[in-house]
N, C-alpha and C positions, 0 to 999 in steps of 0.2 A: 455569295460567300457566307460561310457559317459563322455566326456570332452568338454570344449569350444574350446581349441586350439589343434593343432596337435603336436605330439611328434615323428616326423620322421627325425629330424635334431637337431643340437646342437645350443642352443640359445646364441647369442652374448648379450652383456650388454644392448643394446638399446631394444632388444626384451623382456628381463626379466623386465626391467623398465616399458615398455609399458604394458605388461600383468599384472604386479602387480598394476599399476595405474588403469587399467580397472577393476580389481577385487575390489579394494578399493572403486571405484565410483559406481559400480553396486550392491555391497553387503555391504552397510555401516553398516547394523545391524549385520553383521557376520565377517567382515574383517577390520582389522586395519594394516596399513603399516607404518613403521618408519625407519629412517636412523640411524644406530648405529654409523657409522663413515664414513668419507670421506677419500678416499685413497690418496696416493701421486700423482696419476694421475687424481684426481678429480672425481673418480667414487664412487657411494654410495654402502655401505654395508647395504642391506635391511634386516629387520626382519618383519615377518608377524605373526599376532595374529588372530586366528580363534576361534570364539565362538559366540553363540547366546546371544547378550547383553540383551535381554528381560528376559532371565532366570538367570541373574546374571552377575556381572562383571568378567573379566578374572581371577583375582586372587582368586575369591571365589570358584573356581572349581578345581578339580584335573587337573594337567597340564602335557602335553607330549611335548617333544622337538625333532626336527629333523634338521640336517644341512647337507650341502654339499659343495664340492669344496674348502676344506681347502688346498688341493694340486691343483696347477694350471691345470694340465693335466687331472684331474679326473672329467671331465665335465659330465659324466654320472650321477654323484652324484647330481649335481645341477638340472639335468633334472628330477630325481625322486622326488626331493623336489617340483619343479614347478608342476609336475603332481599331487602330493598329494593335494596341494593347489587347483588346478583346479578341481579335482575330488570331493573334499568335498564341494566346493562352488557351482559347477554346479549341484550337485545332492541333495543339501539340500532342504527339502520339498517334494522331490519325492521318495527318497530312505530312508526307515525307519531306517536302521542302521546308515546312515550318519546323519540323522536328530537328532536321539537320542544322537549321539556322540557329536555334536556341541551344543546341548541343555544342556548337563550334564558335558562336559569337555572343556578344553582349549588346543588348538593345537598351538604350537609355531614352526615357520620354518624360518631358515636363509638359503636361497637357495644357496648363493654363498659367502662364507667367504672371498675369495680372488678374487674380480672382476678384479683387475689389472692383476694378473697372468693368469686367465682364458681367458681374452680378448687377451692377447699376444699369448697364446697357440692356440687360435682359428683363429687368423689373421696372424700369421707368422709361419715359419717352426720350430721355436725355442722350446726348452725343458727347463723346470725349475722345481724346487720342488714346491714352493708356489708363488713366485712373481719374476718378471724380475728386481730385484735389486741386485747390486753387493754385494757379501758376501765373504770376505776373499779369493779372487780369487787366484788360484794356476796357475802359468804360465808354458807353454811348453807342447807340445804334439799335437795330432790330435784333433782338436776342431770340434764337430758336426756343420755342416753348409750345407745349400742347395746350393751347388756350381753349379749345372746344371740348376738352376732356374725353376724347375717344381713345386715348392711350398712344397716339401716334402723332409725330410732328410731320405735317404735310406741307403743301404750298398754300400761299395766301395771295389774293388779288383784290384790288379795290380801285374804284374810279379815281383818276387823278389827272388833271389837265397837264401836269408836268411829266406824266408817265411816258415811258418809251414803248409800251406794249398796247396791242389791241386784240380783241377777240377775232380769231380766224373766221371769216364769213362762211367758210365751208364746214367748219367743225367748231361748235361753241365750247367744246372742252379744251381746245388748243389755243395757245397764245402765239401771235406772230409779232415781229418788230414793226414799229411805226416807220413809215418811209420818210426820207428827209424832207419831202415837200408836203407832208400831211400836217397841216396846221389846224384843220377843222375836223372834229369828230369826237368819238368817245374813246378815251385812252385810259390805260391802267398802269399802276405800279404792281410789280410782282415780287414777293419776298417769300422766304421760308416762314411758315406759320410761327408767330411769336409775338412777344411784347415789345413795346418801344421804350428804350431807356434813354431819357434825355440827359445830355451832359454838356455843361457850359453853354446852354442855349443854342446849340448847333441845329439849325433847321434843315441842313442838307442830310437827307437820310442816307444811312449806310448800314451794312450788315455788321453786327457786333462781332468782334474777334472772339473766338472760342474761349470760354471761361476756363475749361479744364484742358489746357493745351500741353501738359507735360507729355513728352514723347520718349518712352522707355528705349525705343530702338535708335535713339541718337545719344545714348549715355554710355556706350562702350568706348574703350580707350582709343582705338585707332581712328584717326581723323575727327576727333571730338572738337566741336566748336561751341562756344557759349552763345546766348542771346546777344544781339538780334540775328546773328548769322544763322544760327540753328535754333529756331523757336522750340522751347520745351526740352532742351537737351540736358537740363539739370545744372547745378552749380559747379560741378566738376565731374570727371569721368567716374562712373560707378557710385554716384551720389544717391541713386534710388536703391533702396534695400532689395527690391525684387531683382534688379539687374546685378547688384553685387553678389547675390545668392546664385544666380545663373552663371555668372563669370567664374565664381569659385568652384562651382560644381564641375564645369567643363575643364578647368585647369587641373583639378585634382584627379580627374579620370584620364590618366595619361594614355589609355588605350583608345581613346576616341579618334577615329580616322575620317569619319564622314559626318556632316551636319546638314540637316534640312530644317529651316525655319519656316513654319507655315503662316501665311498671311492671306488676306483678300485685298483687293479684288481686281484682277487684270487677266487671269488665265495665262500666266507665264511662269517659266522656270528660269530664274535669274541667277547668273554666276558672276563672281568678282573678276576683275577689279571694279569697284564702284566709284573710284576716285580718279580714274584715267581710262582712256579707250582700250578696248580689247587689243588693238594693234600694238599697244605699249605693254601688254602683258607678256608673260613667259610662254613661248609657243608650246612647249610640251604640256604645261598645265592647262592652257586653253584647249588643246586637243582632247585631253582627258575630261575636262569639264563638259565639252560638247558631246563626247561619246556617252558619258553617264546620263547627261540631260536628254539625249536622244531616246533613251529607254523611257524616260518620263513622258516624252511626246507620244511614244507608242501606246502608253497606258492611259494617258489623259487627253491627248490632243493638244496640249499646251506647247507652244514653241519654246525652245531653249535659247536664250539670248543673253548677251552681256548687259549688266546693270547700267553702266555708264552710257553706252551707246544707244540703248533702247528705252530705258525707263526713266531717266532723269529729265525733268522739264527745264532745269537750269543747269547747264554744264559749266558755268563759271562759279557761281556760288552754290555748288552742288551739295546735296544732302549727304551727310556722312556720320560716323559714329555708330554704325549698324553692326549687328552681331556677325553677319557673314563676312564683311570686310575684316573685322578684328580677328575672327577665327582663321581666316586664310592668311592675312598679311603678318600677323604676330605669331600664330601657332602653326602655320603651314598646313592646316586642315582643309580638306576638300569640302567646301561649304556652299550651300544654295539657299536662296529665298524662293519659296514656291508660292506664287500668287494664285490663290484658288478662285474659281468661279469667274465667269466673264459674260455678262449679259450683253455687252456690245457685240461680241461675235455671234451670239445667239439671235440677235435681231438683224444680223447681216451688215452691221456698220462698225467694223473694227476701229478701235481708237488708237491714234498715234500718241503714245504716252509722253513722248518728248514735247508734244504740242499742247499739253493740258492747259497751259496758261495762255499761250498765244494762238491757239487753234481758231479756226473759222467759227464764228458764233452761229451762223445759219446751220452749219453741220451739227453743232452741239444741240441746237433746238430740235432739229430733225431726229437726232439720236434719242433725245429725251422723249419725244412724242412716240418714237418706236418702242421705247421702254414701256411707256404707258399702255400702248396697245398690247404688248406682250403680257404685261401683268394682268390686264383685263381678261385675256384669254387663258393664261396658264395659272394664275393665282388670284382669281376674282375677289376673294375675301380680303385681299390686301389693298383693294382699290375703293375709293369713295369719290363720287362725282362732286362738282362744286356745289356748295350749299352756303346759305347766308349765315352770318354771325355778327353780333354787335361787338365790335372791338372797342376797348376802353380809350384808345387813342385815335384810331383811324375812322371810327364810326362803323358804318355798314361795310363789311368785307365779305368775301367768299373764300371758303377753305375747301380744299379737295386734293386729289392726287393719290399716289400709291405709297405704301409703307416701304420706304427706302431700305430700312434695316434688313428686311427679310425677302427682298426681291432683287435689289441692285447690289447691296453690299454683301449679302449672304443669300444663298438660294432658298426658295420656299422649302419647308420641311419635307415635302414629298419627293424632292429631288436630291436630298442630302445623302442618302445611303449610297446611291450610285456614284456620287462624287467620292465618297469615302473609300469605296471599293477600288476605284482606279488609283487613288493615292496610295492605298495599302500595297497594291501590287508593285507600284513604283518604288516605294520605300524598301520593300523586301529585295528587289533587284539591286537597288543602290547599296544596301547593306552587304550584299554578296560580292561587291567590288573591292572590299577591304583586302589589304595584303595578308598573306597567310604563309608563315614559314614552316618548313618541314625538313627532316633529315632524309635526304633522297637515298643515300647508301652509306654503309659503314663496312670497312674491311680492315683486316689485320695481316701483317706479314712478319714472320719471325726473322730477326736479323742475326741473333746469336742466342745462347742460352739465357733466358730471362729477359731478353731485350726484343722489343717489337716496334714496328712502324704501324701506327694507326692512321687510317685515312678515312675522312668523311666528306661527303658532298652534301651541302645544304642548299635549299632553294626557296624561292618565293613563288607560290602558285597563284597569287592574286593578280587582279587587274592593275591595282595601284602598286607603286614601289613602296618599300618599307619606310622611306622618308615621306611618302604621300605626294608631295609636290616639290618642284624645284624651288618654290618660294621658301620652303622649310630650310633648304640649303642656304639660301641667301640670308635668311633670318638666323641661321645657325641654331636652330631648335631641333634638328634631327638627332637621333641617338643611334648608336651602332647596334647591329645584330650581334648577339653573343653566342659563341659555341663553346660548350664545356665538355670535358672528359672526366669521368669519375671512376674510381676503383683501381687505380694504379699505385705502385709503391713510390715511384720517382719519375719526374719528368726530365728526360735527358735534353730534349728540345721541346719548345712550346710551353704553354702555361695551362693551368687547370681550366682557365676561362680565356678564350681568345675573342677579341673584338675584330670583326671583319668588315665594318663599315655598313653600307647600304646594299640591299639587293633590289634590283629593278623589278618592275612588274611588266606584264605583257602589253600594258598600255604604251610602254616606251619602245616596243619593237616597231620598226618602220617597214612598210611594204609599199612598193611602187609598181605601177604598170609600165613595162618597158618592152617595146616592140610586140605588144599584144599579149604578153605573158606577165603574170604577177610574180615578181621576184622579191624575195626578202633581202633587202639591201643592207640591213644592219640588225643583228640580233641583239636584244636587250640582255644585259648581264643579270639573269635571273638566278644563276647558280654560282656557287663558289666552293672550292676545295680547301679543306683544312687538314693538316697532318701533324702528328706528334711522333717522337721517338721516346718510348717509355720503358721502365723496368716494371715487370709484373709477373705473377705466378702463372704457369701454364694451367689451363683449365679455369682460370678466374673469369668472371663476367664483368665487362666494362659497360658503362652507360654513356652514350653521347647525346647531348641535348642542345637544341637551338631555341633561343627565345629572343623576343623583341617586344617592347612595350606596346606597340600598335599592331603587331602582327602575330601575336599568340606564341605558342611553343609546341615543340614536338621532341620525341626522343626515340632512340633505338638502342638495343643491347647487342653486344657481340661477345662470344665466348672464345678465349684464346686456346 
């Protein structure tokens, strides 16, 4: 796929800023860039609007939204966003599909929701959820840190008679669990590389809770919970400036009908509800979610599954306050979380995400060792064998392992472009699912001198209905399709602007196999007829228009 820039490494802030400025300057008729907020470190949170301004302003067309890097370490997400922007602009006017998309729709992209966190992640060995800001720090324990100065936090092992590990006799690079009856021998403790922070004289070692634990994707209004139920969710919904800016951006773009939030790392396309099982969801919405997600599976290989049923390790105190649930439950928008990259599948050991906490430890160890072997083969520069180091607290230790950031959490740079390509293809296909209204036909019939019956048929040619989801109906956030007639002297019956409710999409048409034949058992109400009786001059031209905030507009003229 043709792009202007290369996607073989992870962009730091300055490169994102430079590339976005380049696009805005080179494609002024297609691209607008704005700053939604300035972070605590003075970095810009950018939003990009892509559409052909000559065919209408951004809000007059169906809108599709994509974002990335709400979590600091999920830098693959921001790269897929930058790739989509690049691909659409670079290929406009040359690629028919791209040209039609920007002529008829508006694409909104926020490439990096947390520029502070991503910059810290990319330039230091540190880990964090969303940003490197203190959040209710818990003291004591082994704190992850690059103590040997190679720029990467790896694994650390040291001899310890209380340790529960031993070196695998068949492979000295691997650790295996100590058996229940093994009381004699050389045993080890294994930790993430780091310093030991003593607190209240506690001699029982533990891993220190993450210092920077604020989680931007738990700060949206729907299903918000405070600490300790939802660690890092903020003091109240939208308390983080970056999330308030994203929230306000989406709410103010009334034309947005589809949302994709990019994350890592599980190799899944997740759809709401995230606070209850799919079986308790609205059937018509679930059907549409699966149909759109299936296109993502075709392009990426990622399965399309429900969040609650497949992704949550705790279905009692489940995680909530996420963007996708808020957008679907409160705004009725078709929303997905796309979990990019999946090393577990690549090594042939798929992970049950609901068992991340309670899963079998032996399986987890085997999977980790499989990761290690994969890294040694596919990204050898990311791997370092065990080597000795004098630790200030534990004495002589060994440090080694792979660079988790750019092998397990994100793909190695040389695998990044292929991933971006698949996601771009899926995003374009998803964007084309938006509802799209049109004036199908317009006719006039003279009733008497100067009096005419005007009849118009309007329709929605899109996959999704104009209300997007049945959840929008439940939440009462759907708005009616409007049909207007201009150029008459007087309306005898009807009004200049008629509200006709919702128009279904072809996602709502039902087909069933019956006695070996496919029979359309119920047609979706994708078209409606509107009529007026008016007074007008013979030979005058009337204009009939249809518009809807999420479905665009269309018009036809007739001459009496």
